[in-house]
VEXROLO-95425 format. One record per residue: residue number from 0; residue in three letters; chain; x, y, z of N, C-alpha, C in turn. Coordinates in steps of 0.001 Angstrom, whole numbers, always signed. Last residue first. Example, Ala and Ser with C-alpha at 12.3 -4.5 7.8 and 13.67 -1.06 7.14 Angstrom:
REM VEXROLO-95425
(1, SER, A, (+12850, -2250, +7080), (+13670, -1060, +7140), (+12900, +30, +7870))
(0, ALA, A, (+13190, -5690, +7800), (+12300, -4500, +7800), (+13200, -3300, +7800))
This chain:
REM VEXROLO-95425
(180, UNK, A, (-19275, +43868, -40826), (-19987, +42661, -40359), (-20800, +42976, -39141))
(179, UNK, A, (-17707, +45224, -43608), (-18546, +45499, -42451), (-19317, +44241, -42094))
(178, UNK, A, (-14797, +46286, -45168), (-15634, +45143, -44847), (-16406, +45480, -43579))
(177, UNK, A, (-13005, +47780, -47887), (-13762, +47914, -46650), (-14611, +46670, -46451))
(176, UNK, A, (-9737, +48511, -49249), (-11038, +47845, -49293), (-11675, +47925, -47916))
(175, UNK, A, (-7295, +50046, -51235), (-8002, +50062, -49966), (-9380, +49431, -50153))
(174, UNK, A, (-4177, +49084, -52665), (-5581, +49420, -52810), (-6263, +49260, -51462))
(173, UNK, A, (-948, +49406, -54155), (-1795, +49440, -52962), (-3233, +49823, -53284))
(172, UNK, A, (-491, +47357, -57120), (-336, +48616, -56385), (-1268, +48628, -55170))
(171, UNK, A, (+333, +43858, -56655), (-441, +44928, -57294), (-188, +46223, -56520))
(170, UNK, A, (+1550, +41902, -55106), (+1521, +41729, -56566), (+622, +42736, -57276))
(169, UNK, A, (-22, +43194, -52388), (+709, +42000, -52815), (+509, +41797, -54316))
(168, UNK, A, (-1199, +45287, -50955), (-343, +45595, -52095), (+516, +44396, -52497))
(167, UNK, A, (-4023, +46622, -49133), (-3199, +45501, -49594), (-2375, +45918, -50798))
(166, UNK, A, (-5744, +47659, -46439), (-4900, +48201, -47499), (-3942, +47077, -47884))
(165, UNK, A, (-8984, +47598, -45056), (-7818, +46843, -45497), (-7054, +47654, -46536))
(164, UNK, A, (-10969, +48159, -42367), (-10375, +48855, -43505), (-9081, +48105, -43825))
(163, UNK, A, (-13978, +46928, -40895), (-12544, +46801, -41172), (-12161, +47591, -42411))
(162, UNK, A, (-16185, +46825, -38295), (-15932, +47529, -39548), (-14423, +47506, -39760))
(161, UNK, A, (-18523, +45018, -36471), (-17121, +45096, -36860), (-16998, +45775, -38224))
(160, UNK, A, (-20532, +44594, -33589), (-20403, +45103, -34957), (-18930, +45323, -35257))
(159, UNK, A, (-20681, +43997, -30921), (-20775, +42903, -31876), (-20664, +43326, -33328))
(158, UNK, A, (-20267, +46609, -29762), (-21529, +45876, -29614), (-21703, +44784, -30670))
(157, UNK, A, (-17718, +47481, -31943), (-18593, +47952, -30869), (-19872, +47133, -30911))
(156, UNK, A, (-14558, +47980, -33578), (-15625, +47111, -33085), (-16411, +47807, -31980))
(155, UNK, A, (-12510, +48405, -36394), (-13242, +49092, -35337), (-14389, +48187, -34904))
(154, UNK, A, (-9406, +47512, -37670), (-10765, +47080, -37385), (-11326, +47858, -36199))
(153, UNK, A, (-7143, +47625, -40227), (-7607, +48369, -39055), (-9068, +47996, -38862))
(152, UNK, A, (-4405, +46079, -41765), (-5834, +45983, -41445), (-6111, +46786, -40179))
(151, UNK, A, (-2187, +45936, -44454), (-2497, +46564, -43169), (-4000, +46433, -42971))
(150, UNK, A, (+221, +43934, -46294), (-1110, +44441, -46005), (-1177, +45070, -44629))
(149, UNK, A, (+2754, +42875, -46597), (+2002, +43186, -47819), (+576, +43660, -47551))
(148, UNK, A, (+3907, +42553, -44016), (+4721, +43114, -45113), (+3924, +43497, -46358))
(147, UNK, A, (+1352, +43765, -41706), (+2164, +42707, -42300), (+2958, +43293, -43460))
(146, UNK, A, (-425, +44763, -38925), (+477, +45210, -39985), (+1336, +44035, -40414))
(145, UNK, A, (-3498, +45491, -37447), (-2570, +44430, -37848), (-1741, +44964, -39003))
(144, UNK, A, (-5191, +46997, -34801), (-4405, +47209, -36012), (-3503, +46005, -36224))
(143, UNK, A, (-8375, +47776, -33397), (-7219, +46889, -33476), (-6530, +47132, -34804))
(142, UNK, A, (-10540, +49603, -31229), (-9776, +49527, -32474), (-8641, +48519, -32323))
(141, UNK, A, (-13897, +50316, -30162), (-12575, +49756, -29909), (-11860, +49599, -31247))
(140, UNK, A, (-16034, +53119, -29547), (-15562, +52050, -30428), (-14180, +51604, -29969))
(139, UNK, A, (-16624, +55305, -27956), (-17357, +54068, -27720), (-16907, +52899, -28573))
(138, UNK, A, (-15852, +57703, -30401), (-16179, +57442, -29003), (-17018, +56173, -28882))
(137, UNK, A, (-13910, +56285, -33106), (-14913, +57205, -32574), (-15208, +56816, -31132))
(136, UNK, A, (-10339, +55802, -33436), (-11703, +55299, -33246), (-12631, +56407, -32766))
(135, UNK, A, (-7991, +56455, -35826), (-8647, +57067, -34682), (-10060, +56508, -34540))
(134, UNK, A, (-4867, +56035, -37110), (-6168, +55383, -37014), (-6802, +55885, -35728))
(133, UNK, A, (-2343, +57179, -39404), (-3078, +57230, -38142), (-4369, +56446, -38258))
(132, UNK, A, (-678, +55983, -41369), (-331, +57275, -40782), (-1027, +57415, -39438))
(131, UNK, A, (+643, +53056, -42522), (-448, +53593, -41727), (+20, +54895, -41099))
(130, UNK, A, (+1839, +52841, -45866), (+2105, +52941, -44436), (+863, +53483, -43755))
(129, UNK, A, (+2388, +50763, -48770), (+1639, +51775, -48028), (+2049, +51729, -46562))
(128, UNK, A, (+3804, +50195, -52071), (+3582, +49861, -50670), (+2793, +50989, -50014))
(127, UNK, A, (+4245, +51149, -54621), (+4305, +49710, -54425), (+4090, +49274, -52978))
(126, UNK, A, (+3710, +53910, -54618), (+3525, +53159, -55853), (+3486, +51648, -55615))
(125, UNK, A, (+1994, +54653, -51488), (+3033, +54833, -52494), (+2739, +54001, -53721))
(124, UNK, A, (-7, +56183, -49189), (-14, +55170, -50248), (+1022, +55530, -51298))
(123, UNK, A, (-545, +56392, -46010), (+391, +57016, -46944), (+610, +55969, -48027))
(122, UNK, A, (-3839, +56510, -44598), (-2716, +55760, -45154), (-1838, +56675, -45992))
(121, UNK, A, (-5981, +56783, -41887), (-5206, +57550, -42861), (-3998, +56712, -43271))
(120, UNK, A, (-9252, +56304, -40724), (-7960, +55692, -40999), (-7271, +56523, -42071))
(119, UNK, A, (-11699, +56705, -38201), (-11020, +57276, -39364), (-9640, +56645, -39487))
(118, UNK, A, (-14711, +55033, -37025), (-13490, +55822, -36920), (-12946, +56297, -38242))
(117, UNK, A, (-17290, +53982, -37078), (-16355, +53484, -36070), (-15091, +54291, -35978))
(116, UNK, A, (-17878, +53986, -40408), (-18564, +53872, -39122), (-17570, +53281, -38139))
(115, UNK, A, (-15049, +55788, -41810), (-16031, +54706, -41818), (-16794, +54758, -40501))
(114, UNK, A, (-13017, +57707, -43795), (-13890, +57743, -42632), (-14958, +56668, -42801))
(113, UNK, A, (-9743, +57875, -44808), (-11004, +57186, -45031), (-11802, +57214, -43733))
(112, UNK, A, (-7200, +59763, -46448), (-7960, +59451, -45256), (-9287, +58822, -45623))
(111, UNK, A, (-3976, +59542, -47860), (-5428, +59490, -48064), (-6104, +59076, -46771))
(110, UNK, A, (-1093, +60774, -49251), (-1761, +60538, -47979), (-3267, +60637, -48201))
(109, UNK, A, (+1032, +59281, -51507), (-133, +60123, -51404), (-851, +59786, -50097))
(108, UNK, A, (+4564, +58898, -51437), (+3258, +58683, -52042), (+2253, +59742, -51692))
(107, UNK, A, (+7319, +59173, -51021), (+6613, +58039, -50446), (+5222, +57849, -51023))
(106, UNK, A, (+8652, +61384, -51939), (+8648, +60218, -52810), (+7799, +59078, -52265))
(105, UNK, A, (+6533, +64203, -51055), (+7781, +63457, -51053), (+7607, +62197, -51885))
(104, UNK, A, (+4482, +66089, -50011), (+5164, +66198, -51296), (+6522, +65511, -51215))
(103, UNK, A, (+1552, +64821, -48610), (+2957, +65177, -48433), (+3620, +65169, -49789))
(102, UNK, A, (-1694, +66198, -48701), (-732, +65243, -49246), (+684, +65737, -48998))
(101, UNK, A, (-4320, +66426, -46447), (-3172, +67105, -47030), (-2144, +66080, -47486))
(100, UNK, A, (-7262, +64787, -47610), (-6225, +64942, -46595), (-5070, +65684, -47235))
(99, UNK, A, (-10684, +64287, -48191), (-9451, +64934, -48577), (-8517, +65074, -47385))
(98, UNK, A, (-11896, +60957, -47742), (-11985, +62379, -47460), (-10658, +63031, -47806))
(97, UNK, A, (-13721, +58376, -49199), (-12419, +58964, -48964), (-12605, +60456, -48708))
(96, UNK, A, (-16384, +56865, -47499), (-15984, +57832, -48509), (-14603, +58357, -48195))
(95, UNK, A, (-18104, +53808, -47226), (-17077, +54711, -46732), (-16649, +55649, -47859))
(94, UNK, A, (-21575, +53435, -47492), (-20296, +53293, -48180), (-19286, +54267, -47598))
(93, UNK, A, (-23511, +51999, -44908), (-23100, +53195, -45648), (-21750, +52952, -46295))
(92, UNK, A, (-25661, +49216, -45047), (-24374, +49780, -44654), (-24017, +50973, -45535))
(91, UNK, A, (-29111, +49552, -44223), (-28119, +49330, -45283), (-26794, +49951, -44859))
(90, UNK, A, (-30689, +50415, -42173), (-30172, +49062, -42077), (-29129, +48773, -43150))
(89, UNK, A, (-29995, +53690, -40845), (-30631, +52791, -41794), (-30010, +51417, -41662))
(88, UNK, A, (-30028, +56833, -39666), (-29952, +55451, -39203), (-30706, +54585, -40199))
(87, UNK, A, (-28079, +59417, -41116), (-29370, +58747, -40969), (-29170, +57306, -40532))
(86, UNK, A, (-25707, +61237, -39122), (-25991, +60354, -40242), (-27320, +59645, -40029))
(85, UNK, A, (-26621, +64545, -37971), (-26167, +63188, -37718), (-26518, +62299, -38896))
(84, UNK, A, (-25544, +67503, -39758), (-26593, +66649, -39207), (-26051, +65249, -38956))
(83, UNK, A, (-23235, +69889, -38714), (-23474, +68785, -39632), (-24509, +67870, -39007))
(82, UNK, A, (-22787, +73085, -38574), (-23635, +72101, -37900), (-23916, +70990, -38880))
(81, UNK, A, (-20315, +74199, -39695), (-21103, +74811, -38637), (-21982, +73813, -37894))
(80, UNK, A, (-17405, +72142, -39914), (-18605, +72666, -40533), (-19502, +73189, -39424))
(79, UNK, A, (-14027, +71570, -40469), (-15038, +72019, -39518), (-16223, +72571, -40284))
(78, UNK, A, (-12696, +68607, -41828), (-13033, +70010, -42028), (-14156, +70396, -41075))
(77, UNK, A, (-10786, +66634, -39488), (-11819, +66776, -40504), (-12123, +68247, -40698))
(76, UNK, A, (-9034, +66931, -37429), (-8510, +66461, -38705), (-9531, +66590, -39809))
(75, UNK, A, (-11115, +65961, -34797), (-9928, +66686, -35229), (-9437, +66097, -36538))
(74, UNK, A, (-14619, +65616, -35749), (-13377, +65072, -35225), (-12214, +65972, -35607))
(73, UNK, A, (-16926, +68440, -35356), (-16397, +67234, -35999), (-15120, +66790, -35326))
(72, UNK, A, (-17669, +70832, -34266), (-18573, +69706, -34070), (-18052, +68418, -34667))
(71, UNK, A, (-15346, +72713, -32435), (-15670, +72127, -33727), (-16597, +70953, -33494))
(70, UNK, A, (-13361, +75072, -30902), (-14693, +74461, -30939), (-15008, +73978, -32347))
(69, UNK, A, (-10042, +74055, -30358), (-10936, +74972, -31046), (-12303, +74319, -31091))
(68, UNK, A, (-7150, +73842, -28327), (-8497, +73374, -28651), (-9312, +74474, -29334))
(67, UNK, A, (-3946, +73855, -29857), (-4879, +74491, -28931), (-6293, +74077, -29321))
(66, UNK, A, (-2219, +70729, -30288), (-2800, +71960, -30804), (-3769, +72544, -29784))
(65, UNK, A, (+625, +69617, -28403), (-784, +69458, -28783), (-1358, +70784, -29272))
(64, UNK, A, (+3839, +69695, -30013), (+2975, +70058, -28896), (+1519, +69939, -29325))
(63, UNK, A, (+4962, +66673, -31603), (+4674, +68099, -31650), (+3813, +68447, -30447))
(62, UNK, A, (+7587, +64356, -31064), (+6187, +64732, -30930), (+6052, +66248, -31015))
(61, UNK, A, (+9657, +61998, -32520), (+9518, +63401, -32140), (+8046, +63740, -32136))
(60, UNK, A, (+9622, +59384, -33331), (+10611, +59752, -32328), (+10484, +61192, -31857))
(59, UNK, A, (+7717, +59080, -35262), (+7648, +58164, -34133), (+8640, +58535, -33041))
(58, UNK, A, (+6828, +62514, -35957), (+7349, +61204, -36329), (+7276, +60315, -35112))
(57, UNK, A, (+5174, +65352, -37203), (+5380, +64417, -36106), (+5902, +63104, -36663))
(56, UNK, A, (+5240, +66866, -39533), (+5283, +67555, -38250), (+5549, +66611, -37094))
(55, UNK, A, (+7397, +66060, -42317), (+6233, +65781, -41476), (+6383, +66448, -40111))
(54, UNK, A, (+8941, +68881, -44045), (+8971, +67541, -43457), (+7750, +67326, -42577))
(53, UNK, A, (+6646, +70940, -45836), (+8013, +70577, -45474), (+8017, +69167, -44929))
(52, UNK, A, (+4684, +72768, -48140), (+4861, +71619, -47259), (+6333, +71307, -47045))
(51, UNK, A, (+4845, +76380, -47959), (+4898, +75120, -48712), (+5182, +73956, -47772))
(50, UNK, A, (+2726, +77980, -45435), (+3962, +77868, -46217), (+3964, +76541, -46963))
(49, UNK, A, (-689, +79035, -45717), (+376, +78231, -45119), (+1582, +78183, -46039))
(48, UNK, A, (-2840, +80241, -46778), (-1734, +81120, -46403), (-564, +80351, -45817))
(47, UNK, A, (-4671, +78239, -47126), (-4112, +78861, -48330), (-2926, +79744, -47999))
(46, UNK, A, (-3879, +75623, -44742), (-4648, +76756, -45229), (-3958, +77360, -46433))
(45, UNK, A, (-4149, +72174, -44236), (-3294, +73305, -44586), (-4180, +74414, -45126))
(44, UNK, A, (-5469, +70437, -41439), (-5643, +70913, -42811), (-4730, +72110, -43043))
(43, UNK, A, (-3902, +67906, -39573), (-4361, +69289, -39656), (-4434, +69708, -41108))
(42, UNK, A, (-4430, +65083, -37815), (-4198, +65534, -39180), (-4756, +66949, -39260))
(41, UNK, A, (-2881, +63720, -34929), (-3873, +64624, -35522), (-3458, +65022, -36930))
(40, UNK, A, (-2321, +60262, -34596), (-1741, +61581, -34793), (-2789, +62486, -35402))
(39, UNK, A, (-3064, +57850, -32182), (-3494, +58542, -33391), (-2828, +59913, -33439))
(38, UNK, A, (-1067, +55202, -31094), (-1602, +56531, -30837), (-1955, +57188, -32155))
(37, UNK, A, (-1821, +51752, -30692), (-1203, +52835, -31451), (-1866, +54162, -31117))
(36, UNK, A, (-1525, +50152, -27532), (-2387, +50619, -28605), (-1680, +51728, -29367))
(35, UNK, A, (+1291, +48031, -26982), (+480, +49192, -26629), (-363, +49576, -27821))
(34, UNK, A, (+1116, +44455, -27114), (+1650, +45740, -27546), (+728, +46850, -27090))
(33, UNK, A, (+2196, +41134, -26368), (+1252, +42242, -26179), (+1914, +43544, -26602))
(32, UNK, A, (+4176, +39250, -26482), (+3495, +39588, -27723), (+2524, +40747, -27582))
(31, UNK, A, (+5207, +38614, -23996), (+6050, +39404, -24890), (+5354, +39819, -26168))
(30, UNK, A, (+3301, +36931, -22965), (+3414, +38266, -22375), (+4264, +39167, -23269))
(29, UNK, A, (+3812, +34582, -24392), (+2602, +35342, -24682), (+2664, +36756, -24112))
(28, UNK, A, (+6223, +33772, -23158), (+6176, +34045, -24596), (+4966, +34906, -24929))
(27, UNK, A, (+5433, +33433, -20500), (+6497, +34402, -20816), (+6524, +34742, -22305))
(26, UNK, A, (+3437, +31443, -20792), (+3100, +32760, -20256), (+4165, +33791, -20618))
(25, UNK, A, (+4912, +29250, -21676), (+3894, +29823, -22548), (+3546, +31237, -22080))
(24, UNK, A, (+6557, +28848, -19372), (+7130, +29099, -20699), (+6135, +29749, -21639))
(23, UNK, A, (+4648, +28404, -17342), (+5593, +29509, -17222), (+6210, +29852, -18583))
(22, UNK, A, (+3381, +26082, -18276), (+2627, +27328, -18140), (+3569, +28512, -18083))
(21, UNK, A, (+5538, +24248, -18135), (+4891, +24551, -19418), (+4141, +25875, -19347))
(20, UNK, A, (+6023, +24275, -15363), (+7076, +24673, -16297), (+6486, +25027, -17658))
(19, UNK, A, (+3532, +23310, -14420), (+4037, +24626, -14007), (+5098, +25127, -14975))
(18, UNK, A, (+3488, +20761, -15592), (+2437, +21737, -15919), (+2911, +23146, -15571))
(17, UNK, A, (+5742, +19597, -14355), (+5686, +19726, -15812), (+4643, +20765, -16230))
(16, UNK, A, (+5010, +19680, -11642), (+6203, +20409, -12088), (+6179, +20618, -13601))
(15, UNK, A, (+2738, +17999, -11705), (+2610, +19396, -11281), (+3796, +20234, -11736))
(14, UNK, A, (+4004, +15596, -12446), (+2986, +16195, -13314), (+2799, +17669, -12975))
(13, UNK, A, (+5665, +15177, -10219), (+6278, +15352, -11545), (+5286, +15977, -12527))
(12, UNK, A, (+3710, +14979, -8147), (+4745, +16012, -8111), (+5362, +16246, -9490))
(11, UNK, A, (+2209, +12750, -9035), (+1570, +14045, -8811), (+2594, +15170, -8822))
(10, UNK, A, (+4177, +10689, -9039), (+3491, +11069, -10277), (+2864, +12452, -10147))
(9, UNK, A, (+4825, +10647, -6324), (+5872, +10977, -7306), (+5234, +11408, -8622))
(8, UNK, A, (+2323, +9852, -5266), (+2915, +11130, -4867), (+3993, +11567, -5867))
(7, UNK, A, (+2053, +7325, -6481), (+1053, +8361, -6733), (+1604, +9749, -6384))
(6, UNK, A, (+4301, +6017, -5359), (+4193, +6191, -6818), (+3197, +7299, -7166))
(5, UNK, A, (+3560, +6119, -2653), (+4812, +6748, -3082), (+4779, +6987, -4587))
(4, UNK, A, (+1227, +4574, -2692), (+1161, +5985, -2306), (+2412, +6740, -2758))
(3, UNK, A, (+2313, +2080, -3388), (+1355, +2727, -4274), (+1221, +4210, -3963))
(2, UNK, A, (+3818, +1571, -1081), (+4502, +1663, -2369), (+3606, +2369, -3395))
(1, UNK, A, (+1903, +1285, +840), (+2756, +2471, +910), (+3522, +2661, -402))
(0, UNK, A, (+807, -1184, +0), (+0, +0, +0), (+860, +1261, +0))
């Protein structure tokens, strides 16, 4: 009887040690994959009196001071309008519309902004690749960003609803597509 208890105790200890070691290894690997949410950069419209475009105002290593708040019924970066009516509530999905964004005058390409239900996404689209400039969720929406060598996906979610903006450039020039579920 005592021999059986010794075997059961040895088995329990070795199994517990193996499970603990496995959990610790998986936990340390998974903890290294988490990332901070990307910060959205404000897009400011250039005025007719502005100087010619120069280098970008903000980069990943240098931040500009926050702009002074101005009363506007729209999101920062969008053109301010006196009173824009709320979008009509309908069961048919609204088509996302590209909105004008100031274009940088460099070799990287053309900066284009897209406003969809859930937020706004801005891409710098070149001849053979694209970069994410900013992604800003609307109030109450969550956002996730995936970046791969040949595509970028930004997904806005709220209450089981999902709106995705894809920019792909595998074997073709960059193109932007939308998916709503």
